[in-house]
mmJSON file of the N, C-alpha and C atoms, coordinates in Angstrom:
{"data_MODEL":{"atom_site":{
"group_PDB":["ATOM","ATOM","ATOM","ATOM","ATOM","ATOM","ATOM","ATOM","ATOM","ATOM","ATOM","ATOM","ATOM","ATOM","ATOM","ATOM","ATOM","ATOM","ATOM","ATOM","ATOM","ATOM","ATOM","ATOM","ATOM","ATOM","ATOM","ATOM","ATOM","ATOM","ATOM","ATOM","ATOM","ATOM","ATOM","ATOM","ATOM","ATOM","ATOM","ATOM","ATOM","ATOM","ATOM","ATOM","ATOM","ATOM","ATOM","ATOM","ATOM","ATOM","ATOM","ATOM","ATOM","ATOM","ATOM","ATOM","ATOM","ATOM","ATOM","ATOM","ATOM","ATOM","ATOM","ATOM","ATOM","ATOM","ATOM","ATOM","ATOM","ATOM","ATOM","ATOM","ATOM","ATOM","ATOM","ATOM","ATOM","ATOM","ATOM","ATOM","ATOM","ATOM","ATOM","ATOM","ATOM","ATOM","ATOM","ATOM","ATOM","ATOM","ATOM","ATOM","ATOM","ATOM","ATOM","ATOM","ATOM","ATOM","ATOM","ATOM","ATOM","ATOM","ATOM","ATOM","ATOM","ATOM","ATOM","ATOM","ATOM","ATOM","ATOM","ATOM","ATOM","ATOM","ATOM","ATOM","ATOM","ATOM","ATOM","ATOM","ATOM","ATOM","ATOM","ATOM","ATOM","ATOM","ATOM","ATOM","ATOM","ATOM","ATOM","ATOM","ATOM","ATOM","ATOM","ATOM","ATOM","ATOM","ATOM","ATOM","ATOM","ATOM","ATOM","ATOM","ATOM","ATOM","ATOM","ATOM","ATOM","ATOM","ATOM","ATOM","ATOM","ATOM","ATOM","ATOM","ATOM","ATOM","ATOM","ATOM","ATOM","ATOM","ATOM","ATOM","ATOM","ATOM","ATOM","ATOM","ATOM","ATOM","ATOM","ATOM","ATOM","ATOM","ATOM","ATOM","ATOM","ATOM","ATOM","ATOM","ATOM","ATOM","ATOM","ATOM","ATOM","ATOM","ATOM","ATOM","ATOM","ATOM","ATOM","ATOM","ATOM","ATOM","ATOM","ATOM","ATOM","ATOM","ATOM","ATOM","ATOM","ATOM","ATOM","ATOM","ATOM","ATOM","ATOM","ATOM","ATOM","ATOM","ATOM","ATOM","ATOM","ATOM","ATOM","ATOM","ATOM","ATOM","ATOM","ATOM","ATOM","ATOM","ATOM","ATOM","ATOM","ATOM","ATOM","ATOM"],
"id":[1,2,3,4,5,6,7,8,9,10,11,12,13,14,15,16,17,18,19,20,21,22,23,24,25,26,27,28,29,30,31,32,33,34,35,36,37,38,39,40,41,42,43,44,45,46,47,48,49,50,51,52,53,54,55,56,57,58,59,60,61,62,63,64,65,66,67,68,69,70,71,72,73,74,75,76,77,78,79,80,81,82,83,84,85,86,87,88,89,90,91,92,93,94,95,96,97,98,99,100,101,102,103,104,105,106,107,108,109,110,111,112,113,114,115,116,117,118,119,120,121,122,123,124,125,126,127,128,129,130,131,132,133,134,135,136,137,138,139,140,141,142,143,144,145,146,147,148,149,150,151,152,153,154,155,156,157,158,159,160,161,162,163,164,165,166,167,168,169,170,171,172,173,174,175,176,177,178,179,180,181,182,183,184,185,186,187,188,189,190,191,192,193,194,195,196,197,198,199,200,201,202,203,204,205,206,207,208,209,210,211,212,213,214,215,216,217,218,219,220,221,222,223,224,225,226,227,228],
"type_symbol":["N","C","C","N","C","C","N","C","C","N","C","C","N","C","C","N","C","C","N","C","C","N","C","C","N","C","C","N","C","C","N","C","C","N","C","C","N","C","C","N","C","C","N","C","C","N","C","C","N","C","C","N","C","C","N","C","C","N","C","C","N","C","C","N","C","C","N","C","C","N","C","C","N","C","C","N","C","C","N","C","C","N","C","C","N","C","C","N","C","C","N","C","C","N","C","C","N","C","C","N","C","C","N","C","C","N","C","C","N","C","C","N","C","C","N","C","C","N","C","C","N","C","C","N","C","C","N","C","C","N","C","C","N","C","C","N","C","C","N","C","C","N","C","C","N","C","C","N","C","C","N","C","C","N","C","C","N","C","C","N","C","C","N","C","C","N","C","C","N","C","C","N","C","C","N","C","C","N","C","C","N","C","C","N","C","C","N","C","C","N","C","C","N","C","C","N","C","C","N","C","C","N","C","C","N","C","C","N","C","C","N","C","C","N","C","C","N","C","C","N","C","C","N","C","C","N","C","C"],
"label_atom_id":["N","CA","C","N","CA","C","N","CA","C","N","CA","C","N","CA","C","N","CA","C","N","CA","C","N","CA","C","N","CA","C","N","CA","C","N","CA","C","N","CA","C","N","CA","C","N","CA","C","N","CA","C","N","CA","C","N","CA","C","N","CA","C","N","CA","C","N","CA","C","N","CA","C","N","CA","C","N","CA","C","N","CA","C","N","CA","C","N","CA","C","N","CA","C","N","CA","C","N","CA","C","N","CA","C","N","CA","C","N","CA","C","N","CA","C","N","CA","C","N","CA","C","N","CA","C","N","CA","C","N","CA","C","N","CA","C","N","CA","C","N","CA","C","N","CA","C","N","CA","C","N","CA","C","N","CA","C","N","CA","C","N","CA","C","N","CA","C","N","CA","C","N","CA","C","N","CA","C","N","CA","C","N","CA","C","N","CA","C","N","CA","C","N","CA","C","N","CA","C","N","CA","C","N","CA","C","N","CA","C","N","CA","C","N","CA","C","N","CA","C","N","CA","C","N","CA","C","N","CA","C","N","CA","C","N","CA","C","N","CA","C","N","CA","C","N","CA","C","N","CA","C","N","CA","C","N","CA","C","N","CA","C","N","CA","C"],
"label_alt_id":[null,null,null,null,null,null,null,null,null,null,null,null,null,null,null,null,null,null,null,null,null,null,null,null,null,null,null,null,null,null,null,null,null,null,null,null,null,null,null,null,null,null,null,null,null,null,null,null,null,null,null,null,null,null,null,null,null,null,null,null,null,null,null,null,null,null,null,null,null,null,null,null,null,null,null,null,null,null,null,null,null,null,null,null,null,null,null,null,null,null,null,null,null,null,null,null,null,null,null,null,null,null,null,null,null,null,null,null,null,null,null,null,null,null,null,null,null,null,null,null,null,null,null,null,null,null,null,null,null,null,null,null,null,null,null,null,null,null,null,null,null,null,null,null,null,null,null,null,null,null,null,null,null,null,null,null,null,null,null,null,null,null,null,null,null,null,null,null,null,null,null,null,null,null,null,null,null,null,null,null,null,null,null,null,null,null,null,null,null,null,null,null,null,null,null,null,null,null,null,null,null,null,null,null,null,null,null,null,null,null,null,null,null,null,null,null,null,null,null,null,null,null,null,null,null,null,null,null],
"label_comp_id":["UNK","UNK","UNK","UNK","UNK","UNK","UNK","UNK","UNK","UNK","UNK","UNK","UNK","UNK","UNK","UNK","UNK","UNK","UNK","UNK","UNK","UNK","UNK","UNK","UNK","UNK","UNK","UNK","UNK","UNK","UNK","UNK","UNK","UNK","UNK","UNK","UNK","UNK","UNK","UNK","UNK","UNK","UNK","UNK","UNK","UNK","UNK","UNK","UNK","UNK","UNK","UNK","UNK","UNK","UNK","UNK","UNK","UNK","UNK","UNK","UNK","UNK","UNK","UNK","UNK","UNK","UNK","UNK","UNK","UNK","UNK","UNK","UNK","UNK","UNK","UNK","UNK","UNK","UNK","UNK","UNK","UNK","UNK","UNK","UNK","UNK","UNK","UNK","UNK","UNK","UNK","UNK","UNK","UNK","UNK","UNK","UNK","UNK","UNK","UNK","UNK","UNK","UNK","UNK","UNK","UNK","UNK","UNK","UNK","UNK","UNK","UNK","UNK","UNK","UNK","UNK","UNK","UNK","UNK","UNK","UNK","UNK","UNK","UNK","UNK","UNK","UNK","UNK","UNK","UNK","UNK","UNK","UNK","UNK","UNK","UNK","UNK","UNK","UNK","UNK","UNK","UNK","UNK","UNK","UNK","UNK","UNK","UNK","UNK","UNK","UNK","UNK","UNK","UNK","UNK","UNK","UNK","UNK","UNK","UNK","UNK","UNK","UNK","UNK","UNK","UNK","UNK","UNK","UNK","UNK","UNK","UNK","UNK","UNK","UNK","UNK","UNK","UNK","UNK","UNK","UNK","UNK","UNK","UNK","UNK","UNK","UNK","UNK","UNK","UNK","UNK","UNK","UNK","UNK","UNK","UNK","UNK","UNK","UNK","UNK","UNK","UNK","UNK","UNK","UNK","UNK","UNK","UNK","UNK","UNK","UNK","UNK","UNK","UNK","UNK","UNK","UNK","UNK","UNK","UNK","UNK","UNK","UNK","UNK","UNK","UNK","UNK","UNK"],
"label_asym_id":["A","A","A","A","A","A","A","A","A","A","A","A","A","A","A","A","A","A","A","A","A","A","A","A","A","A","A","A","A","A","A","A","A","A","A","A","A","A","A","A","A","A","A","A","A","A","A","A","A","A","A","A","A","A","A","A","A","A","A","A","A","A","A","A","A","A","A","A","A","A","A","A","A","A","A","A","A","A","A","A","A","A","A","A","A","A","A","A","A","A","A","A","A","A","A","A","A","A","A","A","A","A","A","A","A","A","A","A","A","A","A","A","A","A","A","A","A","A","A","A","A","A","A","A","A","A","A","A","A","A","A","A","A","A","A","A","A","A","A","A","A","A","A","A","A","A","A","A","A","A","A","A","A","A","A","A","A","A","A","A","A","A","A","A","A","A","A","A","A","A","A","A","A","A","A","A","A","A","A","A","A","A","A","A","A","A","A","A","A","A","A","A","A","A","A","A","A","A","A","A","A","A","A","A","A","A","A","A","A","A","A","A","A","A","A","A","A","A","A","A","A","A","A","A","A","A","A","A"],
"label_entity_id":["1","1","1","1","1","1","1","1","1","1","1","1","1","1","1","1","1","1","1","1","1","1","1","1","1","1","1","1","1","1","1","1","1","1","1","1","1","1","1","1","1","1","1","1","1","1","1","1","1","1","1","1","1","1","1","1","1","1","1","1","1","1","1","1","1","1","1","1","1","1","1","1","1","1","1","1","1","1","1","1","1","1","1","1","1","1","1","1","1","1","1","1","1","1","1","1","1","1","1","1","1","1","1","1","1","1","1","1","1","1","1","1","1","1","1","1","1","1","1","1","1","1","1","1","1","1","1","1","1","1","1","1","1","1","1","1","1","1","1","1","1","1","1","1","1","1","1","1","1","1","1","1","1","1","1","1","1","1","1","1","1","1","1","1","1","1","1","1","1","1","1","1","1","1","1","1","1","1","1","1","1","1","1","1","1","1","1","1","1","1","1","1","1","1","1","1","1","1","1","1","1","1","1","1","1","1","1","1","1","1","1","1","1","1","1","1","1","1","1","1","1","1","1","1","1","1","1","1"],
"label_seq_id":[1,1,1,2,2,2,3,3,3,4,4,4,5,5,5,6,6,6,7,7,7,8,8,8,9,9,9,10,10,10,11,11,11,12,12,12,13,13,13,14,14,14,15,15,15,16,16,16,17,17,17,18,18,18,19,19,19,20,20,20,21,21,21,22,22,22,23,23,23,24,24,24,25,25,25,26,26,26,27,27,27,28,28,28,29,29,29,30,30,30,31,31,31,32,32,32,33,33,33,34,34,34,35,35,35,36,36,36,37,37,37,38,38,38,39,39,39,40,40,40,41,41,41,42,42,42,43,43,43,44,44,44,45,45,45,46,46,46,47,47,47,48,48,48,49,49,49,50,50,50,51,51,51,52,52,52,53,53,53,54,54,54,55,55,55,56,56,56,57,57,57,58,58,58,59,59,59,60,60,60,61,61,61,62,62,62,63,63,63,64,64,64,65,65,65,66,66,66,67,67,67,68,68,68,69,69,69,70,70,70,71,71,71,72,72,72,73,73,73,74,74,74,75,75,75,76,76,76],
"pdbx_PDB_ins_code":[null,null,null,null,null,null,null,null,null,null,null,null,null,null,null,null,null,null,null,null,null,null,null,null,null,null,null,null,null,null,null,null,null,null,null,null,null,null,null,null,null,null,null,null,null,null,null,null,null,null,null,null,null,null,null,null,null,null,null,null,null,null,null,null,null,null,null,null,null,null,null,null,null,null,null,null,null,null,null,null,null,null,null,null,null,null,null,null,null,null,null,null,null,null,null,null,null,null,null,null,null,null,null,null,null,null,null,null,null,null,null,null,null,null,null,null,null,null,null,null,null,null,null,null,null,null,null,null,null,null,null,null,null,null,null,null,null,null,null,null,null,null,null,null,null,null,null,null,null,null,null,null,null,null,null,null,null,null,null,null,null,null,null,null,null,null,null,null,null,null,null,null,null,null,null,null,null,null,null,null,null,null,null,null,null,null,null,null,null,null,null,null,null,null,null,null,null,null,null,null,null,null,null,null,null,null,null,null,null,null,null,null,null,null,null,null,null,null,null,null,null,null,null,null,null,null,null,null],
"Cartn_x":[-11.379,-11.871,-11.287,-12.146,-11.682,-10.816,-9.824,-8.878,-9.672,-10.699,-11.514,-12.265,-12.355,-13.074,-12.155,-10.841,-9.893,-10.109,-9.917,-10.043,-8.939,-9.288,-8.328,-7.571,-6.318,-5.478,-5.278,-5.116,-4.918,-3.856,-2.952,-1.937,-2.584,-2.347,-2.918,-1.844,-2.087,-1.294,-2.231,-1.782,-2.649,-1.881,-2.673,-2.152,-2.794,-2.015,-2.6,-3.371,-4.502,-5.315,-5.357,-6.449,-6.576,-6.87,-6.306,-6.525,-6.601,-7.804,-7.943,-8.503,-8.141,-8.606,-7.48,-7.636,-6.644,-7.383,-6.623,-7.198,-6.629,-7.557,-7.148,-6.875,-5.634,-5.286,-5.284,-4.874,-4.836,-4.815,-5.262,-5.252,-4.41,-3.622,-2.624,-2.676,-2.256,-2.28,-1.027,0.078,1.308,1.959,2.857,3.62,4.528,5.157,6.03,5.263,4.043,3.247,2.895,2.535,2.166,3.358,4.51,5.714,6.175,6.056,6.424,5.555,4.247,3.276,3.63,3.871,4.236,5.455,6.532,7.757,7.571,6.738,6.443,5.808,4.836,4.11,5.011,5.936,6.838,8.0,8.301,9.451,9.382,10.449,10.474,10.008,9.336,8.844,9.961,10.054,11.11,10.857,9.634,9.224,8.277,8.526,7.58,6.181,5.185,3.795,2.949,3.24,2.397,2.998,2.105,2.535,1.916,2.68,2.17,1.902,0.668,0.323,-0.518,-0.604,-1.494,-2.201,-3.512,-4.288,-4.604,-4.1,-4.26,-5.439,-5.795,-6.906,-7.512,-8.743,-9.387,-8.534,-8.594,-7.844,-8.32,-7.389,-7.734,-8.707,-8.581,-9.443,-10.907,-11.189,-12.581,-13.14,-12.247,-12.691,-13.061,-12.755,-13.031,-11.708,-11.773,-10.57,-10.247,-8.988,-8.573,-7.848,-7.657,-7.014,-8.069,-7.639,-8.533,-9.601,-10.762,-11.81,-11.339,-10.467,-9.998,-9.181,-8.338,-7.546,-8.444,-9.496,-10.452,-11.068,-11.484,-12.163,-11.142,-9.874,-8.865,-8.636,-8.707,-8.497,-9.61,-10.789,-11.96,-12.187],
"Cartn_y":[40.001,38.782,38.687,38.306,38.127,36.898,36.941,35.816,34.539,34.671,33.494,32.876,33.529,33.021,32.378,32.365,31.795,30.269,29.68,28.209,27.582,26.449,25.802,24.716,24.47,23.42,23.604,24.844,25.19,26.24,26.111,27.179,28.397,29.576,30.806,31.855,32.757,34.017,35.148,35.92,36.989,38.296,39.342,40.702,41.226,41.516,42.033,43.362,43.488,44.69,45.457,45.425,46.122,45.126,45.429,44.638,43.132,42.555,41.093,40.707,41.494,41.228,41.122,40.323,40.163,40.106,40.372,40.229,38.86,37.923,36.611,36.747,36.465,36.688,35.393,34.283,33.026,31.844,30.667,29.434,28.444,27.671,26.741,25.356,24.358,22.971,22.624,23.41,23.105,24.324,24.132,25.226,25.858,25.039,25.579,26.493,26.136,26.965,28.31,28.219,29.49,30.36,29.809,30.616,31.236,30.467,30.999,32.22,32.047,33.137,34.355,34.112,35.228,35.907,35.167,35.782,36.575,36.114,36.832,38.148,38.134,39.385,40.384,39.844,40.699,41.212,40.642,41.033,42.533,43.234,44.658,45.553,45.006,45.817,46.108,47.276,47.587,46.744,46.696,45.888,44.811,43.532,42.487,42.777,42.649,42.941,41.662,40.735,39.522,38.376,37.499,36.417,35.105,34.032,32.688,32.064,31.644,31.091,29.802,29.061,27.888,27.953,28.249,28.338,26.907,26.556,25.241,25.068,26.172,26.14,27.515,27.588,28.913,29.794,31.068,32.066,32.047,32.064,31.915,33.001,34.198,35.26,35.012,34.213,33.896,32.833,32.152,31.115,31.637,32.873,33.443,33.761,34.592,35.049,34.184,33.722,32.911,33.694,35.014,35.888,36.369,37.198,37.667,38.539,38.683,39.536,40.905,41.493,42.841,42.895,41.883,41.834,41.624,40.896,40.696,41.975,42.772,44.096,45.02,44.986,45.827,45.408,44.091,43.596,43.93,44.197,44.502,45.929],
"Cartn_z":[-29.059,-28.482,-27.07,-26.124,-24.743,-24.683,-23.746,-23.53,-23.205,-22.462,-22.108,-23.23,-24.359,-25.525,-26.537,-26.303,-27.217,-27.306,-28.476,-28.593,-27.759,-27.094,-26.252,-27.03,-26.613,-27.202,-28.679,-29.106,-30.509,-30.623,-31.584,-31.809,-32.511,-31.954,-32.455,-32.644,-33.537,-33.649,-33.241,-32.259,-31.768,-31.772,-31.688,-31.488,-30.187,-29.159,-27.904,-28.203,-27.538,-27.726,-26.449,-25.711,-24.451,-23.336,-22.211,-20.949,-21.209,-21.196,-21.315,-22.733,-23.714,-25.084,-26.045,-27.051,-28.099,-29.478,-30.563,-31.86,-32.367,-32.64,-33.148,-34.644,-35.052,-36.45,-37.277,-36.655,-37.383,-36.395,-36.928,-36.187,-36.96,-36.178,-36.823,-36.185,-36.936,-36.462,-35.668,-35.911,-35.194,-34.673,-33.732,-33.157,-34.213,-35.044,-36.126,-37.03,-37.456,-38.348,-37.7,-36.396,-35.686,-35.524,-35.198,-35.002,-36.297,-37.426,-38.731,-39.097,-38.855,-39.084,-38.22,-36.97,-36.072,-36.528,-36.896,-37.358,-38.618,-39.519,-40.758,-40.465,-39.54,-39.167,-38.457,-37.599,-36.822,-37.626,-38.77,-39.597,-39.927,-39.638,-39.951,-38.896,-37.878,-36.77,-35.786,-35.228,-34.223,-32.957,-32.491,-31.33,-31.781,-31.502,-31.869,-31.287,-32.123,-31.668,-31.62,-32.494,-32.678,-31.858,-31.34,-30.521,-30.972,-30.861,-31.088,-29.727,-29.516,-28.195,-28.362,-27.287,-27.224,-25.92,-25.97,-24.727,-24.243,-23.056,-22.548,-21.569,-20.938,-19.95,-19.903,-19.447,-19.33,-18.42,-18.708,-17.923,-16.476,-15.546,-14.123,-13.671,-14.152,-13.703,-14.001,-15.01,-15.34,-14.418,-13.653,-12.748,-11.368,-11.147,-9.758,-9.135,-8.124,-7.481,-6.287,-6.155,-5.036,-3.983,-4.263,-3.29,-2.254,-1.346,-0.346,-1.013,-0.383,-0.932,-1.255,-0.433,-0.691,-1.969,-2.208,-3.434,-4.643,-4.529,-5.617,-6.001,-5.038,-5.271,-5.996,-5.572,-6.276,-7.684,-7.981,-9.315,-10.271,-9.725,-10.623,-10.514],
"occupancy":[1.0,1.0,1.0,1.0,1.0,1.0,1.0,1.0,1.0,1.0,1.0,1.0,1.0,1.0,1.0,1.0,1.0,1.0,1.0,1.0,1.0,1.0,1.0,1.0,1.0,1.0,1.0,1.0,1.0,1.0,1.0,1.0,1.0,1.0,1.0,1.0,1.0,1.0,1.0,1.0,1.0,1.0,1.0,1.0,1.0,1.0,1.0,1.0,1.0,1.0,1.0,1.0,1.0,1.0,1.0,1.0,1.0,1.0,1.0,1.0,1.0,1.0,1.0,1.0,1.0,1.0,1.0,1.0,1.0,1.0,1.0,1.0,1.0,1.0,1.0,1.0,1.0,1.0,1.0,1.0,1.0,1.0,1.0,1.0,1.0,1.0,1.0,1.0,1.0,1.0,1.0,1.0,1.0,1.0,1.0,1.0,1.0,1.0,1.0,1.0,1.0,1.0,1.0,1.0,1.0,1.0,1.0,1.0,1.0,1.0,1.0,1.0,1.0,1.0,1.0,1.0,1.0,1.0,1.0,1.0,1.0,1.0,1.0,1.0,1.0,1.0,1.0,1.0,1.0,1.0,1.0,1.0,1.0,1.0,1.0,1.0,1.0,1.0,1.0,1.0,1.0,1.0,1.0,1.0,1.0,1.0,1.0,1.0,1.0,1.0,1.0,1.0,1.0,1.0,1.0,1.0,1.0,1.0,1.0,1.0,1.0,1.0,1.0,1.0,1.0,1.0,1.0,1.0,1.0,1.0,1.0,1.0,1.0,1.0,1.0,1.0,1.0,1.0,1.0,1.0,1.0,1.0,1.0,1.0,1.0,1.0,1.0,1.0,1.0,1.0,1.0,1.0,1.0,1.0,1.0,1.0,1.0,1.0,1.0,1.0,1.0,1.0,1.0,1.0,1.0,1.0,1.0,1.0,1.0,1.0,1.0,1.0,1.0,1.0,1.0,1.0,1.0,1.0,1.0,1.0,1.0,1.0,1.0,1.0,1.0,1.0,1.0,1.0],
"B_iso_or_equiv":[0.0,0.0,0.0,0.0,0.0,0.0,0.0,0.0,0.0,0.0,0.0,0.0,0.0,0.0,0.0,0.0,0.0,0.0,0.0,0.0,0.0,0.0,0.0,0.0,0.0,0.0,0.0,0.0,0.0,0.0,0.0,0.0,0.0,0.0,0.0,0.0,0.0,0.0,0.0,0.0,0.0,0.0,0.0,0.0,0.0,0.0,0.0,0.0,0.0,0.0,0.0,0.0,0.0,0.0,0.0,0.0,0.0,0.0,0.0,0.0,0.0,0.0,0.0,0.0,0.0,0.0,0.0,0.0,0.0,0.0,0.0,0.0,0.0,0.0,0.0,0.0,0.0,0.0,0.0,0.0,0.0,0.0,0.0,0.0,0.0,0.0,0.0,0.0,0.0,0.0,0.0,0.0,0.0,0.0,0.0,0.0,0.0,0.0,0.0,0.0,0.0,0.0,0.0,0.0,0.0,0.0,0.0,0.0,0.0,0.0,0.0,0.0,0.0,0.0,0.0,0.0,0.0,0.0,0.0,0.0,0.0,0.0,0.0,0.0,0.0,0.0,0.0,0.0,0.0,0.0,0.0,0.0,0.0,0.0,0.0,0.0,0.0,0.0,0.0,0.0,0.0,0.0,0.0,0.0,0.0,0.0,0.0,0.0,0.0,0.0,0.0,0.0,0.0,0.0,0.0,0.0,0.0,0.0,0.0,0.0,0.0,0.0,0.0,0.0,0.0,0.0,0.0,0.0,0.0,0.0,0.0,0.0,0.0,0.0,0.0,0.0,0.0,0.0,0.0,0.0,0.0,0.0,0.0,0.0,0.0,0.0,0.0,0.0,0.0,0.0,0.0,0.0,0.0,0.0,0.0,0.0,0.0,0.0,0.0,0.0,0.0,0.0,0.0,0.0,0.0,0.0,0.0,0.0,0.0,0.0,0.0,0.0,0.0,0.0,0.0,0.0,0.0,0.0,0.0,0.0,0.0,0.0,0.0,0.0,0.0,0.0,0.0,0.0],
"pdbx_formal_charge":[null,null,null,null,null,null,null,null,null,null,null,null,null,null,null,null,null,null,null,null,null,null,null,null,null,null,null,null,null,null,null,null,null,null,null,null,null,null,null,null,null,null,null,null,null,null,null,null,null,null,null,null,null,null,null,null,null,null,null,null,null,null,null,null,null,null,null,null,null,null,null,null,null,null,null,null,null,null,null,null,null,null,null,null,null,null,null,null,null,null,null,null,null,null,null,null,null,null,null,null,null,null,null,null,null,null,null,null,null,null,null,null,null,null,null,null,null,null,null,null,null,null,null,null,null,null,null,null,null,null,null,null,null,null,null,null,null,null,null,null,null,null,null,null,null,null,null,null,null,null,null,null,null,null,null,null,null,null,null,null,null,null,null,null,null,null,null,null,null,null,null,null,null,null,null,null,null,null,null,null,null,null,null,null,null,null,null,null,null,null,null,null,null,null,null,null,null,null,null,null,null,null,null,null,null,null,null,null,null,null,null,null,null,null,null,null,null,null,null,null,null,null,null,null,null,null,null,null],
"auth_seq_id":[1,1,1,2,2,2,3,3,3,4,4,4,5,5,5,6,6,6,7,7,7,8,8,8,9,9,9,10,10,10,11,11,11,12,12,12,13,13,13,14,14,14,15,15,15,16,16,16,17,17,17,18,18,18,19,19,19,20,20,20,21,21,21,22,22,22,23,23,23,24,24,24,25,25,25,26,26,26,27,27,27,28,28,28,29,29,29,30,30,30,31,31,31,32,32,32,33,33,33,34,34,34,35,35,35,36,36,36,37,37,37,38,38,38,39,39,39,40,40,40,41,41,41,42,42,42,43,43,43,44,44,44,45,45,45,46,46,46,47,47,47,48,48,48,49,49,49,50,50,50,51,51,51,52,52,52,53,53,53,54,54,54,55,55,55,56,56,56,57,57,57,58,58,58,59,59,59,60,60,60,61,61,61,62,62,62,63,63,63,64,64,64,65,65,65,66,66,66,67,67,67,68,68,68,69,69,69,70,70,70,71,71,71,72,72,72,73,73,73,74,74,74,75,75,75,76,76,76],
"auth_comp_id":["UNK","UNK","UNK","UNK","UNK","UNK","UNK","UNK","UNK","UNK","UNK","UNK","UNK","UNK","UNK","UNK","UNK","UNK","UNK","UNK","UNK","UNK","UNK","UNK","UNK","UNK","UNK","UNK","UNK","UNK","UNK","UNK","UNK","UNK","UNK","UNK","UNK","UNK","UNK","UNK","UNK","UNK","UNK","UNK","UNK","UNK","UNK","UNK","UNK","UNK","UNK","UNK","UNK","UNK","UNK","UNK","UNK","UNK","UNK","UNK","UNK","UNK","UNK","UNK","UNK","UNK","UNK","UNK","UNK","UNK","UNK","UNK","UNK","UNK","UNK","UNK","UNK","UNK","UNK","UNK","UNK","UNK","UNK","UNK","UNK","UNK","UNK","UNK","UNK","UNK","UNK","UNK","UNK","UNK","UNK","UNK","UNK","UNK","UNK","UNK","UNK","UNK","UNK","UNK","UNK","UNK","UNK","UNK","UNK","UNK","UNK","UNK","UNK","UNK","UNK","UNK","UNK","UNK","UNK","UNK","UNK","UNK","UNK","UNK","UNK","UNK","UNK","UNK","UNK","UNK","UNK","UNK","UNK","UNK","UNK","UNK","UNK","UNK","UNK","UNK","UNK","UNK","UNK","UNK","UNK","UNK","UNK","UNK","UNK","UNK","UNK","UNK","UNK","UNK","UNK","UNK","UNK","UNK","UNK","UNK","UNK","UNK","UNK","UNK","UNK","UNK","UNK","UNK","UNK","UNK","UNK","UNK","UNK","UNK","UNK","UNK","UNK","UNK","UNK","UNK","UNK","UNK","UNK","UNK","UNK","UNK","UNK","UNK","UNK","UNK","UNK","UNK","UNK","UNK","UNK","UNK","UNK","UNK","UNK","UNK","UNK","UNK","UNK","UNK","UNK","UNK","UNK","UNK","UNK","UNK","UNK","UNK","UNK","UNK","UNK","UNK","UNK","UNK","UNK","UNK","UNK","UNK","UNK","UNK","UNK","UNK","UNK","UNK"],
"auth_asym_id":["A","A","A","A","A","A","A","A","A","A","A","A","A","A","A","A","A","A","A","A","A","A","A","A","A","A","A","A","A","A","A","A","A","A","A","A","A","A","A","A","A","A","A","A","A","A","A","A","A","A","A","A","A","A","A","A","A","A","A","A","A","A","A","A","A","A","A","A","A","A","A","A","A","A","A","A","A","A","A","A","A","A","A","A","A","A","A","A","A","A","A","A","A","A","A","A","A","A","A","A","A","A","A","A","A","A","A","A","A","A","A","A","A","A","A","A","A","A","A","A","A","A","A","A","A","A","A","A","A","A","A","A","A","A","A","A","A","A","A","A","A","A","A","A","A","A","A","A","A","A","A","A","A","A","A","A","A","A","A","A","A","A","A","A","A","A","A","A","A","A","A","A","A","A","A","A","A","A","A","A","A","A","A","A","A","A","A","A","A","A","A","A","A","A","A","A","A","A","A","A","A","A","A","A","A","A","A","A","A","A","A","A","A","A","A","A","A","A","A","A","A","A","A","A","A","A","A","A"],
"auth_atom_id":["N","CA","C","N","CA","C","N","CA","C","N","CA","C","N","CA","C","N","CA","C","N","CA","C","N","CA","C","N","CA","C","N","CA","C","N","CA","C","N","CA","C","N","CA","C","N","CA","C","N","CA","C","N","CA","C","N","CA","C","N","CA","C","N","CA","C","N","CA","C","N","CA","C","N","CA","C","N","CA","C","N","CA","C","N","CA","C","N","CA","C","N","CA","C","N","CA","C","N","CA","C","N","CA","C","N","CA","C","N","CA","C","N","CA","C","N","CA","C","N","CA","C","N","CA","C","N","CA","C","N","CA","C","N","CA","C","N","CA","C","N","CA","C","N","CA","C","N","CA","C","N","CA","C","N","CA","C","N","CA","C","N","CA","C","N","CA","C","N","CA","C","N","CA","C","N","CA","C","N","CA","C","N","CA","C","N","CA","C","N","CA","C","N","CA","C","N","CA","C","N","CA","C","N","CA","C","N","CA","C","N","CA","C","N","CA","C","N","CA","C","N","CA","C","N","CA","C","N","CA","C","N","CA","C","N","CA","C","N","CA","C","N","CA","C","N","CA","C","N","CA","C","N","CA","C","N","CA","C","N","CA","C","N","CA","C"],
"pdbx_PDB_model_num":[1,1,1,1,1,1,1,1,1,1,1,1,1,1,1,1,1,1,1,1,1,1,1,1,1,1,1,1,1,1,1,1,1,1,1,1,1,1,1,1,1,1,1,1,1,1,1,1,1,1,1,1,1,1,1,1,1,1,1,1,1,1,1,1,1,1,1,1,1,1,1,1,1,1,1,1,1,1,1,1,1,1,1,1,1,1,1,1,1,1,1,1,1,1,1,1,1,1,1,1,1,1,1,1,1,1,1,1,1,1,1,1,1,1,1,1,1,1,1,1,1,1,1,1,1,1,1,1,1,1,1,1,1,1,1,1,1,1,1,1,1,1,1,1,1,1,1,1,1,1,1,1,1,1,1,1,1,1,1,1,1,1,1,1,1,1,1,1,1,1,1,1,1,1,1,1,1,1,1,1,1,1,1,1,1,1,1,1,1,1,1,1,1,1,1,1,1,1,1,1,1,1,1,1,1,1,1,1,1,1,1,1,1,1,1,1,1,1,1,1,1,1,1,1,1,1,1,1]
}}}
């Protein structure tokens, strides 16, 4: 799922995938629920892989580039 497609103002547990994509694993009503789910999934892993997040606004990159045109071309 693209970062720009994540539900807004909702607690989520995700697994980072490639570049601007993540795997949405679960949706939660509270931060505590999301963090408990994240901790459960990360238990036993050497490096934490799962994250609890709350998307508050669309990702800035989807809004357009505010940098110079040259920087925008490098970013894409």
